[in-house]
C-alpha positions as a printed NumPy array, in Angstrom:
array([[  10.467,  -74.084,   48.733],
       [   7.837,  -76.767,   48.406],
       [   9.048,  -80.314,   47.928],
       [   6.574,  -80.864,   45.112],
       [   9.354,  -79.469,   42.927],
       [  11.027,  -82.851,   43.336],
       [   8.73 ,  -84.352,   40.698],
       [  10.394,  -85.838,   37.665],
       [   9.286,  -88.566,   35.267],
       [  11.675,  -91.41 ,   34.637],
       [  12.011,  -91.575,   30.867],
       [  14.006,  -93.966,   28.741],
       [  16.147,  -92.539,   25.981],
       [  14.519,  -93.211,   22.633],
       [  15.011,  -96.797,   21.637],
       [  13.176,  -98.747,   18.911],
       [  12.409, -101.322,   21.588],
       [  10.318,  -98.675,   23.331],
       [   8.089,  -98.235,   20.289],
       [   7.909, -101.989,   19.756],
       [   6.798, -102.496,   23.352],
       [   4.096,  -99.865,   22.924],
       [   2.847, -101.425,   19.692],
       [   2.809, -104.884,   21.271],
       [   0.787, -103.459,   24.145],
       [  -1.432, -101.264,   21.966],
       [  -1.44 , -102.37 ,   18.287],
       [  -3.361,  -99.227,   17.296],
       [  -0.126,  -97.297,   17.823],
       [   1.404,  -98.963,   14.776],
       [  -0.955,  -97.181,   12.427],
       [  -0.746,  -93.685,   13.864],
       [  -0.65 ,  -91.099,   11.085],
       [   2.305,  -88.711,   11.203],
       [   2.011,  -84.964,   10.754],
       [  -1.752,  -84.495,   10.468],
       [  -2.994,  -85.752,   13.809],
       [  -5.285,  -83.741,   16.018],
       [  -3.071,  -82.423,   18.791],
       [  -4.307,  -83.188,   22.285],
       [  -2.686,  -82.184,   25.584],
       [   0.788,  -83.25 ,   26.606],
       [   0.537,  -87.001,   26.219],
       [   2.992,  -89.271,   24.463],
       [   0.566,  -91.224,   22.295],
       [   2.808,  -94.2  ,   21.43 ],
       [   3.275,  -94.849,   25.169],
       [  -0.425,  -95.421,   25.869],
       [  -1.699,  -98.659,   27.339],
       [  -4.232, -100.74 ,   25.446],
       [  -7.622,  -99.165,   25.958],
       [  -9.998, -101.107,   28.183],
       [  -7.346, -103.249,   29.841],
       [  -6.662, -103.873,   33.516],
       [  -3.303, -102.622,   34.755],
       [  -1.693, -104.751,   37.414],
       [  -0.055, -102.443,   39.961],
       [   2.325, -104.092,   42.417],
       [   3.561, -102.821,   45.776],
       [   7.15 , -104.043,   45.991],
       [   7.671, -103.044,   49.641],
       [   5.809, -104.147,   52.734],
       [   3.58 , -101.186,   53.533],
       [   1.156, -100.707,   56.364],
       [  -2.487, -100.763,   55.411],
       [  -3.026,  -97.015,   55.74 ],
       [  -0.002,  -96.106,   53.583],
       [  -1.062,  -98.509,   50.864],
       [  -4.666,  -97.308,   50.931],
       [  -3.587,  -93.673,   50.591],
       [  -1.689,  -94.547,   47.401],
       [  -4.644,  -96.514,   46.038],
       [  -7.12 ,  -93.753,   46.833],
       [  -4.936,  -91.119,   45.152],
       [  -4.294,  -93.232,   42.032],
       [  -8.002,  -93.882,   41.621],
       [  -8.642,  -90.187,   41.008],
       [  -7.796,  -90.943,   37.354],
       [ -10.25 ,  -93.822,   36.943],
       [ -13.427,  -91.824,   36.166],
       [ -11.65 ,  -90.387,   33.116],
       [  -9.976,  -93.48 ,   31.606],
       [ -11.281,  -96.768,   30.252],
       [  -8.825,  -98.736,   32.381],
       [  -8.927, -100.752,   35.591],
       [  -6.309, -100.724,   38.344],
       [  -5.68 , -104.049,   40.068],
       [  -3.434, -103.573,   43.11 ],
       [  -1.349, -106.506,   44.328],
       [   1.683, -107.167,   46.517],
       [   4.99 , -108.428,   45.147],
       [   7.185, -107.838,   42.108],
       [   4.818, -108.886,   39.34 ],
       [   3.004, -105.945,   37.844],
       [   2.731, -103.731,   34.789],
       [   3.503, -100.875,   37.186],
       [   5.702, -101.649,   40.202],
       [   5.821,  -99.216,   43.119],
       [   8.792,  -98.799,   45.448],
       [   8.59 ,  -96.531,   48.474],
       [  11.915,  -97.053,   50.255],
       [  13.796,  -94.082,   48.815],
       [  13.67 ,  -90.293,   48.789],
       [  12.456,  -89.649,   45.275],
       [   9.171,  -89.482,   43.402],
       [   9.259,  -90.608,   39.793],
       [   7.463,  -92.769,   37.258],
       [   8.346,  -94.426,   33.974],
       [   6.373,  -92.953,   31.083],
       [   3.466,  -95.172,   30.021],
       [   4.34 ,  -98.445,   28.326],
       [   8.07 ,  -97.808,   28.807],
       [   7.358,  -99.742,   32.007],
       [   7.391, -102.875,   29.862],
       [  11.1  , -102.317,   29.183],
       [  12.099, -102.195,   32.859],
       [  13.574, -105.345,   34.398],
       [  10.812, -107.156,   36.325],
       [  12.781, -106.901,   39.57 ],
       [  13.024, -103.106,   39.306],
       [  10.36 , -100.517,   40.168],
       [   8.677,  -98.452,   37.478],
       [   7.407,  -95.898,   39.995],
       [   9.028,  -94.448,   43.101],
       [   6.869,  -92.872,   45.793],
       [   9.281,  -91.89 ,   48.524],
       [   7.045,  -89.124,   49.829],
       [   5.916,  -89.546,   53.429],
       [   2.213,  -90.445,   53.567],
       [   1.752,  -87.673,   56.142],
       [   3.134,  -85.008,   53.776],
       [   0.59 ,  -82.326,   52.911],
       [   1.139,  -82.935,   49.18 ],
       [   1.173,  -86.739,   49.3  ],
       [  -2.03 ,  -87.123,   47.275],
       [  -0.938,  -84.57 ,   44.664],
       [   2.412,  -86.283,   44.163],
       [   0.848,  -89.722,   43.75 ],
       [  -1.724,  -88.423,   41.244],
       [   1.039,  -86.665,   39.308],
       [   3.208,  -89.787,   39.087],
       [   0.271,  -91.93 ,   37.997],
       [  -0.348,  -89.351,   35.273],
       [   3.135,  -90.143,   33.948],
       [   2.378,  -93.87 ,   34.214],
       [  -0.64 ,  -93.3  ,   31.953],
       [   1.495,  -91.49 ,   29.367],
       [   1.142,  -87.834,   30.398],
       [   4.164,  -85.538,   30.238],
       [   4.951,  -82.317,   32.087],
       [   2.653,  -79.434,   31.254],
       [   5.342,  -76.851,   32.005],
       [   7.151,  -78.286,   28.968],
       [   4.185,  -77.437,   26.731],
       [   5.542,  -75.715,   23.594],
       [   3.379,  -72.677,   24.364],
       [   4.132,  -72.434,   28.085],
       [   6.771,  -69.711,   27.638],
       [   7.699,  -69.654,   31.326],
       [  10.334,  -66.924,   31.903],
       [  12.718,  -69.176,   33.815],
       [  15.719,  -67.589,   35.504],
       [  17.935,  -70.403,   34.262],
       [  21.005,  -69.776,   36.467],
       [  18.797,  -69.881,   39.57 ],
       [  16.981,  -72.997,   38.354],
       [  20.29 ,  -74.793,   37.737],
       [  21.574,  -73.731,   41.152],
       [  18.459,  -74.884,   42.953],
       [  18.123,  -78.295,   41.339],
       [  21.832,  -79.114,   41.29 ],
       [  22.345,  -78.26 ,   44.955],
       [  19.189,  -79.434,   46.669],
       [  19.668,  -82.029,   49.375],
       [  17.171,  -84.588,   48.108],
       [  17.498,  -85.99 ,   44.596],
       [  19.748,  -83.346,   42.982],
       [  19.69 ,  -83.166,   39.188],
       [  22.47 ,  -82.757,   36.696],
       [  22.433,  -79.868,   34.255],
       [  21.438,  -82.289,   31.483],
       [  18.533,  -83.608,   33.561],
       [  17.35 ,  -80.076,   34.299],
       [  17.389,  -79.254,   30.602],
       [  15.486,  -82.445,   29.767],
       [  12.851,  -82.331,   32.531],
       [  12.281,  -78.598,   32.898],
       [  13.418,  -76.45 ,   29.986],
       [  13.041,  -78.562,   26.845],
       [   9.53 ,  -78.273,   25.368],
       [   7.72 ,  -81.265,   23.951],
       [   6.964,  -80.393,   20.354],
       [   7.198,  -83.675,   18.476],
       [   4.826,  -85.676,   16.316],
       [   4.271,  -87.961,   19.297],
       [   2.965,  -85.253,   21.64 ],
       [  -0.715,  -84.369,   21.649],
       [  -1.712,  -81.147,   23.348],
       [  -4.599,  -78.857,   23.983],
       [  -3.822,  -75.186,   24.638],
       [  -1.385,  -74.677,   27.497],
       [  -3.033,  -75.443,   30.85 ],
       [  -1.559,  -73.693,   33.884],
       [  -3.975,  -75.626,   36.109],
       [  -2.833,  -79.115,   35.048],
       [  -1.88 ,  -81.61 ,   37.751],
       [   1.1  ,  -82.356,   35.481],
       [   2.498,  -78.822,   35.83 ],
       [   5.344,  -78.058,   38.223],
       [   4.658,  -75.288,   40.694],
       [   6.83 ,  -72.331,   39.729],
       [   8.163,  -70.103,   42.533],
       [   8.699,  -66.459,   41.722],
       [  12.306,  -66.879,   42.868],
       [  13.031,  -69.118,   39.858],
       [  11.622,  -66.803,   37.192],
       [  12.334,  -63.414,   35.692],
       [   9.898,  -60.623,   36.404],
       [   6.747,  -61.456,   38.33 ],
       [   5.747,  -64.945,   37.142],
       [   4.769,  -67.721,   39.516],
       [   2.39 ,  -70.638,   39.768],
       [   1.194,  -72.278,   42.985],
       [   0.737,  -76.003,   43.41 ],
       [  -2.109,  -77.496,   41.374],
       [  -3.801,  -79.896,   43.764],
       [  -6.529,  -81.316,   41.526],
       [  -6.821,  -82.972,   38.124],
       [  -7.786,  -80.111,   35.829],
       [ -10.689,  -79.948,   33.395],
       [  -8.267,  -80.348,   30.484],
       [  -6.465,  -83.236,   32.199],
       [  -9.82 ,  -85.001,   32.361],
       [ -10.661,  -84.137,   28.766],
       [  -7.446,  -85.546,   27.335],
       [  -7.676,  -88.787,   29.281],
       [ -11.251,  -89.278,   28.12 ],
       [ -10.109,  -88.757,   24.529],
       [  -7.17 ,  -91.131,   24.73 ],
       [  -8.756,  -93.87 ,   26.841],
       [ -12.396,  -93.59 ,   25.682],
       [ -15.259,  -95.712,   26.924]])
């Protein structure tokens, strides 16, 4: 089973400090209307960075030049669709801080990064740079860092999960096993709140887990999405407009 299934965003439990950090970063969030907003893709609007700003992205580990450049090149796939700049630096001082010395791939959701202790990473990229899905994984995690959530948790996804098999797989896998609560939160629970904008469900989104037939009922599966989809591009252009 492909290791791309190891994706999971690191999300803080709801805390007023999270909203305050987002509003400090992006004051427009403070005036968001509730209940009558145009719904756009699976993005957590209050976690968006200030439009037009430069994000400082720090490499916390000493990486060889090729490894670092592969991360930079993958992350930059988002730049044509957002009014943001990425400034890559070495060290522990950054809005987004990347650690690579572990076996997991994860990213803090948007401006929740501002709540993480400055000595701790906000993104983990433990994937080997020679892995066939390295670029896809990096793009996916940077999507979370920009505020995008998992497309398979779209309220209209209706994936016929075989839940016992999903629990068994994720709880017993060798790398980065998940608890039952984590599986519920990151796989099964749909995002359907006033903070989630969404276009119609997009099976081609880079933010969608691949879904093996072995983890569903009937004949439902989805291969790995290796490119930023048309709707991924559309939502980012709407939320970080030039």
